[in-house]
N, C-alpha and C positions, 0 to 999 in steps of 0.2 A: 041600825047604831053606821053614823055616813065616817069613814075615815080622812081624816083630813089631806093634804099632798102631800105633807110634810113628813105627817106620821109613812102614808104610804112608800113612798120614800123609803123612807126607818124600816119600814119593816122588808119590802122590799132588798132594797140590802140584807141584813138581817137573812134574810129566806135563800140572796145568793149565795153566802158567802158560808150561810153554818146548815144551813139546813139543805143545801142539795146535797154537801159532800156524804155526811149523816143516811140521808135519803141515799143517794144512792151504798153508801155501803151498804145499811139494811137488804135495801133489789136484792146485788148481791148477794145477798150468803140464803136472803131465802128462793131464788132460783137454783143455791147449791146445796136447799136440804131438800128438794125434790129430788124422786131416785132419778133415776141414768135415763135424758131426755133423750132424743134426736135433735142434733141438732140445731133444726128450720125450725121446729120447737121449741125452745130456750131461746133460739135471734126471737121466733116472734114474745117471748113472753119476758126478753126485756121491751121492747119499742112494745107492748102495752105499759107495762110499769115508768117507761123516760116515756110519757104524752099523759101519763095518766095523776100524776103527780103538780099537773097546767093548772086538771080544773075547778080543785079547790081554793086553790087562791088566783081564777084572774082577774076577781074585779083587784090585787092589789098591782097589781102592773100595771091597768088600764092607765093608758096617758100619763107615764114615767117620764118616758125620753122628752113629754112635750112641754115645751115653758107654765113655769107658775104657778093655772091661773089664778091665783090669785093677786096676781100680780096684775095684773089688764085689767082689775076694776080695782085700784086702788091710781092708774095712773087718765082714770077717764072723767 
């Protein structure tokens, strides 16, 4: 099921405004639950968790910054 450009824009806004701050709180709490870790290992955990959220949601953000492709088809 492919999302339309308009729905991908709405979902991306929802993810950035609601989902990402919620994910940050969950990620910080998860790292905090681990026993005392060296600082460099804790840093790498944050880096991995900071990048990991992008991969499952990459299809939502593709092409969002460009003009609506549906409008280009109507102008021809």
